[in-house]
C-alpha positions in Angstrom: 104.9 83.5 95.9 103.6 80.3 97.5 104.6 78.4 94.3 108.1 79.8 94.6 108.4 78.8 98.2 107.2 75.3 97.4 109.8 75.2 94.6 112.5 76.1 97.1 111.5 73.5 99.5 111.6 70.9 96.7 115.2 72.0 95.9 116.1 71.7 99.6 114.7 68.2 99.8 116.6 67.2 96.7 119.9 68.5 98.2 119.4 66.8 101.5 118.4 63.6 99.8 121.5 63.7 97.6 123.8 64.3 100.6 122.1 61.4 102.5 122.4 59.1 99.5 126.0 60.0 98.9 126.8 59.3 102.6 125.1 55.9 102.5 126.8 55.0 99.3 130.3 55.8 100.7 129.6 53.9 103.9 128.4 50.9 101.8 131.5 50.9 99.6 133.8 51.2 102.7 132.0 48.3 104.3 132.3 46.1 101.2 136.0 46.9 100.9 136.7 46.2 104.5 134.7 42.9 104.4 136.7 41.8 101.3 139.9 42.7 103.1 138.8 40.7 106.1 138.0 37.6 104.0 141.4 38.0 102.2 143.2 38.1 105.6 141.4 35.0 106.8 141.3 32.7 103.8 144.7 33.8 102.3 143.6 33.5 98.6 146.3 33.2 96.0 145.9 36.7 94.7 146.6 38.2 98.2 150.0 39.7 98.4 149.9 40.2 102.2 151.5 37.1 103.6 151.8 38.1 107.2 148.5 39.9 107.8 146.1 38.4 110.4 142.4 39.0 110.9 141.0 39.6 114.3 137.4 40.8 114.2 134.8 43.0 112.5 132.5 44.8 114.9 129.2 46.4 113.8 128.7 49.7 115.6 125.9 51.4 113.8 122.5 50.4 112.1 122.5 48.6 108.8 122.2 50.2 105.4 121.1 48.0 102.4 122.0 44.9 104.4 125.5 46.0 105.2 126.9 47.4 108.4 127.4 51.1 108.1 130.5 51.1 110.2 132.9 48.4 110.9 136.2 48.1 112.8 138.8 46.1 111.0 141.8 45.2 113.1 144.8 43.6 111.3 148.4 43.0 112.1 151.6 42.5 110.3 155.1 41.7 111.5 156.3 45.2 112.3 156.6 47.6 115.2 153.2 49.2 114.6 151.2 46.4 116.1 150.7 44.8 119.5 150.0 41.1 119.0 148.0 38.6 121.1 147.0 35.1 120.3 143.2 34.8 120.0 140.4 33.0 118.2 137.6 35.1 116.9 134.3 34.5 115.1 132.4 37.3 113.4 129.0 37.0 111.6 128.2 39.6 109.0 125.1 39.3 106.8 124.8 35.7 107.8 128.4 34.9 106.8 130.6 33.4 109.5 134.2 34.4 109.4 136.5 32.6 111.8 140.1 33.3 112.6 142.4 31.3 114.9 145.6 33.1 113.9 147.5 35.8 115.7 145.5 39.0 116.1 146.3 42.6 116.9 145.1 46.1 117.3 146.3 48.5 114.6 148.3 51.5 115.8 148.5 54.5 113.6 152.2 55.1 112.9 153.4 58.5 114.2 156.0 60.7 112.5 159.6 61.0 113.6 159.7 63.9 116.1 162.7 65.4 114.4 160.7 66.3 111.3 158.0 68.2 113.2 157.8 72.0 113.3 158.2 71.8 117.1 161.8 70.5 116.5 162.8 73.6 114.7 164.4 76.7 116.3 162.1 79.4 117.7 162.3 81.7 114.7 161.5 78.9 112.2 158.5 77.9 114.3 157.2 81.4 114.4 157.6 81.7 110.6 155.8 78.4 110.1 152.9 79.7 112.2 152.7 82.8 110.1 152.7 80.7 106.9 149.9 78.5 108.3 147.8 81.5 109.4 148.1 83.1 105.9 147.3 79.7 104.3 144.1 79.4 106.4 143.1 83.0 105.5 143.6 82.4 101.8 141.8 79.1 102.0 138.8 80.7 103.8 138.7 83.5 101.1 138.6 80.8 98.4 135.8 79.0 100.1 133.8 82.2 100.4 134.2 82.8 96.7 133.0 79.2 96.0 130.0 79.9 98.2 129.3 83.0 96.2 129.7 81.2 92.9 127.3 78.5 94.1 124.8 81.1 95.1 124.9 83.3 92.1 125.6 81.0 89.2 125.0 77.3 90.0 121.8 77.8 92.1 120.6 81.3 91.2 117.5 81.3 93.4 117.6 84.3 95.8 114.5 83.2 97.6 115.9 79.8 98.2 119.1 81.1 99.8 117.4 84.0 101.7 114.3 82.1 102.9 115.7 78.6 103.5 119.5 78.1 103.4 120.6 81.1 105.5 117.7 81.1 108.0 117.4 77.3 108.5 119.5 74.9 106.4 122.9 76.2 107.5 122.4 77.6 111.1 120.3 74.7 112.6 122.8 71.8 111.7 125.8 74.0 112.6 124.2 75.0 115.9 123.4 71.3 116.8 127.0 70.4 116.0 128.4 73.1 118.3 125.9 72.1 121.1 127.1 68.5 121.0 130.8 69.6 120.7 130.4 72.0 123.7 128.9 69.2 125.9 131.8 66.9 124.9 134.3 69.4 126.4 132.9 68.3 129.8 132.1 64.7 129.2 135.4 64.0 127.4 137.6 66.6 129.0 140.9 64.7 128.4 140.2 64.7 124.7 140.6 68.5 124.6 143.0 69.3 127.4 145.7 67.2 125.5 145.5 69.6 122.5 145.7 72.9 124.3 149.1 74.5 123.5 151.1 75.1 126.7 152.4 78.6 127.4 155.6 79.4 125.5 154.7 77.1 122.5 156.0 78.1 119.1 159.1 79.8 120.4 157.2 81.8 122.9 154.6 83.0 120.4 151.7 81.4 122.4 151.2 83.3 125.7 147.4 83.4 126.1 146.5 84.0 129.8 144.1 82.1 131.9 142.7 84.6 134.4 141.2 83.1 137.6 142.7 79.7 136.8 144.1 79.2 140.4 141.0 80.5 142.0 138.9 77.9 140.1 141.4 75.2 140.9 142.0 74.3 137.2 145.0 73.6 135.2 145.9 75.8 132.2 144.6 73.2 129.8 141.4 72.6 131.8 140.7 76.3 132.0 140.8 76.7 128.2 139.0 73.4 127.5 136.1 74.4 129.8 135.6 78.0 128.7 135.6 77.1 125.0 133.2 74.3 125.8 130.8 76.8 127.4 131.2 79.2 124.5 130.5 76.4 121.9 127.4 75.3 123.9 126.1 78.8 124.4 126.8 79.8 120.8 125.1 76.7 119.4 122.0 77.2 121.5 121.8 80.8 120.5 122.2 80.0 116.8 119.5 77.2 116.9 117.2 79.4 119.0 117.5 82.3 116.5 116.9 80.1 113.5 113.8 78.5 115.1 112.4 81.9 116.0 112.1 81.5 119.7 110.0 84.5 121.0 112.6 86.1 123.3 115.2 85.9 120.5 113.1 87.6 117.8 115.2 90.7 117.9 118.4 88.8 117.5 119.3 88.0 113.8 121.2 84.8 112.9 124.1 87.0 112.0 124.9 87.7 115.6 125.5 84.1 116.9 127.0 83.2 113.5 129.6 86.0 113.9 130.3 84.9 117.5 130.8 81.3 116.5 133.0 82.3 113.6 135.2 84.2 116.0 135.3 81.2 118.3 136.3 78.9 115.5 139.2 81.3 114.7 140.1 81.4 118.4 140.3 77.6 118.8 142.2 77.1 115.6 145.6 77.2 117.4 144.6 73.8 119.0 144.3 72.3 115.5 147.6 73.9 114.5 149.3 72.6 117.7 148.2 69.0 116.8 150.0 69.5 113.5 153.2 71.2 114.7 153.7 68.9 117.7 151.8 65.8 116.7 149.6 66.3 119.7 146.9 63.6 119.9 143.4 64.0 121.2 143.1 62.2 124.5 146.9 62.0 124.8 148.3 58.6 125.7 144.8 57.5 126.7 143.3 58.2 123.3 143.7 54.5 122.2 141.7 53.3 125.2 138.9 55.8 124.3 138.9 54.6 120.7 139.7 58.0 119.4 140.8 57.8 115.7 144.4 58.9 115.2 145.0 61.5 112.5 147.4 60.4 109.8 150.4 62.7 109.6 150.6 65.0 107.6 147.7 64.4 105.2 145.1 64.2 107.9 146.0 67.7 109.1 145.8 69.1 105.6 142.2 67.7 105.4 141.4 69.3 108.8 142.7 72.6 107.5 140.4 72.4 104.5 137.4 71.7 106.8 138.4 74.6 109.0 138.4 77.0 106.0 134.9 75.7 104.9 133.6 76.2 108.4 135.0 79.7 108.7 133.6 80.6 105.3 130.2 79.2 106.2 130.0 81.5 109.3 131.2 84.4 107.2 128.3 83.8 104.7 125.8 83.5 107.6 127.1 86.8 109.0 127.4 88.9 105.8 125.2 87.4 103.2 
């Protein structure tokens, strides 16, 4: 038995190391590509087809991996309406290389879709049908992800002790719990990020009419009310999930399945906010999102990717609850 457990821990270490190596590799590749683009913008080599782009700066924001900055911010501009230009002279030093630009600089603004193509521009019945289609798509996507989990568990990694003694008790709940703890706290620290994506009453042709009991008594707006209670639920659920996984004494009688089921329900409950971002092009942080450096989601492909992540998350909580 001890040999089997040791074998499972070795497999866990290999999986974690593989994820970490893949993350570092992707970050390194992204950095090299961005650095190359920056040099292209500054030096204007003959093979560069961008004749009007201008380099502003590259800012290192995280520790270094393999001598390269793990995250950079590349700000470029071209002569179109998607940029706000200012004359400046910038110098950036990356890995000992000095890159200087004295040309016009700008901050990139993610182009937004024409409001007329959004689902919110359709008539009430069409909006409601679209919400029905999105809901069914998410359910089907979650079902497919659950089947992939099952395939992975039963065929690709057929080690029951590994899944039952490591993955479900520790490897899944602890990271997920920490993520929800941090997300819950951010609902209070970065309130405006979340209030801007709470669907107002009457959204989707009157389909959205979720109440906010006690809102006036608490002196909160409709958006603040829902941002705060979901933040509390995420924080509490995350703490409960981590506590159960770590085996805290007063939670011994509570299995991981309980907080996993509660957080799974919470993810389903807050999904309309993500849908609202897609149907109305609602931006996290609203008009102040750019000042808070919140990345804008490309429309529509960014929302498709978020939908896939939502399905994976829901299927993960399903597995934790019913494995």
